[in-house]
N, C-alpha and C positions, 0 to 999 in steps of 0.2 A: 178271192186275191191271189196274187203269184210274188215273186219275190220279182224285184226289177220289171212287175207291170207292164210299164212305160217301155220300154225297152223291148220287150216282147207283144208288143200290141200290133195284133198285122190285120192286115184286108184281103189274104186269103180264103177264097170260098172251100179249098180244101182245110186248112188247118183249124177253120170256124164252126166248121161240121164237125169234126175230127171232135170237138173242144165240146161241143154240144150235146154229140151223143154221149159222151162222158159226163155230163154236167145237166141234165136237160132243166135242171129247173135257174139257170143261170137264167142275168136280164145280157144284154149289149153294153158294153161301157165305150167313149170317148175318149181317147186322150187326149186334152183340150189345149193344154197349154205347149205336146209337142205339133198340134198342126198347125200353130200361129196364131192359136184364138185365147178372149178368157172368158167364161160363166157367169154373170150376173145371177144369183141364184136367193129367190126371192120367195121367202117360206110364207106359206099361210094356211097354221095349224091350231088345231084348239086347243084356247086358253095360253096363245102364245101370239107375240106381236105379228101384226099383220105387216109383211115384211115388200106383198105387192102393193097395198096402200101408199106405204112409205117411199117406192120405189119411183111410184105417180108421181107423189109430190115434190119430190129430189126432183124429177125431168121437168115437173110446171117452175119449178123455183128457179132454177139454173137452165133453163130455156131451151132443153132438148129437145129434140124433133122426134114422136116415138112412131113414124109411117114406115121408117125405115127398118125398124127394126126386125130380125129371127126370134121368135119367141116359140117356146115349150110350154104346155099346158103340162104338168106332172101329174098324179095320184091324189095330192092330197089340194090341188085346188094354186096350188105355187106357178110360178113363171120359172121358165129358166132365161134370160136375155143374150145371145149369142152375139160376140163381137171381133174382128179383126186386129189385131195388132202384133208388134214384132217387138214391145217389150216384153220381157221375162216376169208381166207379174206370178204372186206368187198362190196359195192360198189363202189370204187374211182379208178379215172384212175392212179392216183399212178402217178410214174415219167412217164407212157405211153408215144408213140408222138401224138400229134393231131387227132381225127377222131379216136380215137380208148379209149371204154369203157372198164368196167369191170364188172360181174355179179355176185356176192358171199352172201355169208351171208344176210340174206333178200332182198335178190333181185333171180327176175326171168325173163326166156326170153320163147317167142312163141316156141310150139313144133315145132318140124320138122312134114310136113305134113298140116301144119294148111293152110286155106285156104281161104286168102280176095275177099268179094263181085263181085272185079274186074276182078280173077283167079289166078293172083300172089299167089305165097306162099313161102311158109318154104319150102326146100329141102332140104335132108338129099345127102349132094356129096360126102363124102371119108367117110373111118374109119368105127367102128363097135360097136355096142352098149358095146357089148361084152367085149373089150378091147378098151375104155377110157384112154390114156396115163393119167403120173402124168405129172404134172405140171413140166415143166423141171425149175433147178434152177435157170438157167440164166436167165430166166424170170420169177421168181419168185422176183426176186433182185428189177424188177421194182411196182410190188403190195405193198400193205400196208394194214396191219390185219384192220378188224372192230376190235374197242378197245369200251372197256365198259363207259360208261360214270360215274362208280362210282368212285367215290374220293376212293387214298392211303391211305386213313386211314381207313376207311367203309374197305375197302376187306382186310387189315390186322386184324379188329376189330370185331366187334359183327357178322358182314355178312360173308363174306368171304367167307370159302367153306363149311359153314353149311346150307345154303343156299340149299334148297330141292323143289323135283319134286312141290312140295303141293304150295310153294311160286309162284316156276315159274307159273304154271297155274292158280292161286288167281292173277297175276298181270295182265296175258292175259286177261284173263274174266274179271277183273276189267275196262281196256283198252278198251273192245269190250264195257261195259254197257254205260260207259261215252261218246266213241264214239255214242252208238246211240242214248242218250239221247238228244245228243248237233245236233243232224242230223235232227231231230223232231223238233226244235225250230225256230222260224219265228221271223220277225223284233217284237219289243214291248214285248218279251217274256222274256229281262233278258240275252240276249244271253253273254255279256260278263264278267256278275256274272259268268256266271254258266261256262263259259270259263277258267275264274279263279280260279273257287272250283274245274273245275274236274284237273288243273291244281297244284294246291294245294294236292288234296289228289294223285293225281300218283307220283309226286314229292316226298312225304311217302313211296314210293315201291322201293326209287333208290336199284340197287342190282339184286332187284327183276328182276327187266325189262329194255330192254336199252333206256335208257331218252333219243335219237334220234328219236328209233319205237315211242316213245309216243307226241314227237314232230311235228314229220311228220302226226301222225296221227288225233291230235283234229285239226294241220293247214286244213286237207285237212276236216274237218269235221265242219271247220268256213270255210270254201267254200259251201262246200254242205247248208247248212242253211243261206247263203246269210250274211254270217256276214262280210268275207272278201269284199265283192261287192262295201258294203255299207261304211264301217269303214278306207279299206283300208289295206293292207296286212303286213304294218307297227303294226301298231294295235293288231292285231291277235298275232306277232311272240312274240310284249312286254307283253302283258298281258299272253300267255303261258309262256314266261320264269320268267315273275313274278311269277305264281304261285306255277311253276317249283322247284325253290330257294326258292322261302319262306315253300315248301313242305320238300326240300331235309332238312331241319334246323329237322327234326322232325320224324325221322326214325321208322317206326311201326316194333316191337317186332317178333321175328321171329312166326310163328304161329304154331310151333314147344313147345314155349315153351306158348304157351297158350291153359294149357290142358283144359280148360272148354270149347273150344272149337273141342276140340282132337278129330278128327272121324267124328267130324257133317257135313254137305251139306254146304257147302261157297256161296254158291248164295244171298241167304237170306242177306246175311252179306252185297253182294257187289250192290243189288239191292235195296236197303234202303240207300247208300251211305256210303263209306266210312267214313268219316269224326263222319256221326254220330254212327253210332260203336263200331268207337274210342270214342266219350263221353261216352256213354253206359259202355266200358269197364271200363272208368277211376270212375266212380262212384258208379258200383260195391261193394259190401261188404261184408267178409264172410257168408253163409246161414246160418241160424241156421234150416234150415229143415224146419220151418214154412212156408207154402203159404199161399196167401192171394187171394180173391176174388175181381178181377178187375171188373169194369161196367162203361161201354159209353151212356152217358145223348143223347138222341135223338138228340139234340140240337146241340150235338160240333157230330154226325153223318152228312159224307157227300156223300148224298146218289151219286148213279151213274147208270147208266144205264149197265142193259144186252146186251152181244154181242152175237147173234146166229148165229149159224150153218145152222141151219132151223129152221125156226121162229116158237116162241113156243114151240117146241121141240127137236133141240138139242142147249143147249147154250156153246158156246165156253168156253175151256178152265174151264169146270165143268163135275162132273161124272154124268151122265144119265144110270140108269138101263132100260135095254129090261127084263121084269119075265116073267116068263108061264113054265107050265108044258113041260118035254120032247116031240119034236114033233108035237110042237104045232106053227114051223117056227120060231122061234127066231135068226135062224144063217141063212135062207132066207132074211128075212127083213134087217138084218145086212148086209148081202153083197151086197142087191139092193142099201141099203144105198152108202156102200162100192165106187159103179158105180155110182152113182150121184157125189159123193165126186169127185171120179177121171176126172171125165167128165165133170165136171161145168155142171149137166144137168137138167132134172125135178124132185122137189120131190113129194112123195106120194099124195100132198093136190094141186099139179097143180102148183105151184114156181117154183122159176130157182135158184139154186146154183150158186150164181153169180162168184163163181172162183175156178174154177180149183185148187184141192189139192192131199197134200199126203196122205196117206189112209198105216196105220201099224195095225200088225192081229197078236196078240200072242195067241196059241192055244194052246192048251197042250195033244190034245184027236186026231186032224184029221191031215194027214201025208199032208204036202203042194203041193205034184207031184198029186196023184190021190183022194183029197176031195175039197181043198181049192180052186186052180187054175181052177177045171173045173167048181165049180160052182160059180168063180167069173168071166171065160168066158163066160154063159149060163146067169151072164146076162149084158153081156158086160163092163165089167170093164177095164180101160186102163191100163193095166198089165205095163206100164212102172212107174205108179204112184202109186203102190203097193208095197209094200212087208209085208215079215213074218218073225218074230223072228225067226230062226231056232237055237239060242243056243252061245255060246262064245265058245270063246279059252283063257287060259294063256299065260303067257309068254314063256311060250315052247312046244307053240301050243297044247296045250291038248285040247282037246273040252270038253265039258260040258255042261250041261241043263240050261236056263234062268232063275237068280233068282232071283227074284223081294224085296228080301233083301239086297242083296246085288251090285246087276249089275245097279240099275237104273242111278250111275253118268255115264257107261258105256251107255246105252241107251238115256241120253242125249245129249252126245256127238255125237253118230251116230241121233240122229236129230237132231242136228245143220250143220251137213254137205252134208245132201241133201234136207238141206234149210226148216228146219221144216214141221211137219203135220199137218193136222184139226184134223184126227180120229185115233184117236185110240181104236181097237176092243179087246177086249179080250173075 
């Protein structure tokens, strides 16, 4: 699982193949709530209640016709019943009988066709993808809508309907960033303080994000970094609850009200920490237009080593120029480097690229089909680990060329979905 997995879900063949190459044991999941679906999960496990029998009995009792259902059989001989709905039902079983769960907004199911290592599979047995039935009213009465943790005062107050996509994206990115930082922490690194700080910071975003999702992701991060194993689940839960409650008392202003950052890249704010950004904003005074030069004293500079993709030649996260006159082999060298990265093979100096990575190519002059791919084929590049930026489409699906002055946010999103890149060739 990944943080913010529902937002990161993709149907891209390139992104999916890259993920499967890296994690061949993975199974495909469907973010059902994000697709306007709710799935009734009827379990049939040894020693437990028979959810399938209970669901069939419920349908008979309520007069629900099952002939139109879309049904998938699970490896444990349980059944998944898919329904279309515009209502954001959550993942609570509501008042359904024992042995029956619900997968809705924020939930997922393993996709039909997925096969376990032992050969058992999720098997589509009835119905059509083109005609998934609407959720029957008689069944909907047993379900619960997913409710926000936002207080009524805030819903009707400064947040409410004015929260936009920008705030939601900011909150999702902030949660992902805090989770990533927590997961990297080990014993003795101040995990409890960091968990409290993350909870407090994210609590200020109430209304921008479901705080139930925040609680779950922060708790999972505390499991991953060993905090729960050492101090127990109660300690982690109490720290998260305390931090969120404190943060809720200091709600952020809407980004649309902060004109000094309107239109800017919000990721630096997130990386530097929400709280440090709040302090900075509070300290700002009206600008006089005069700019002062700032200096860093050597004693205050914390040195850090360069990390290398290719030791001595290609530093990670930095710009490298391969310069020369036309026809002297720059593209040939670049494509050979791409082959090395995608295969995790040998660099020209005889050292090894220890981790195979993804490569993106942005070319304004060479055709991907008759020039770029043939040249990469010639040097043995792994075609499941490289891609070509082919352009953009707008909300009306109208294609356009890639424009670095306005499309970098979109490029960052695509790169995140394919698991990152090791090399971008321009």
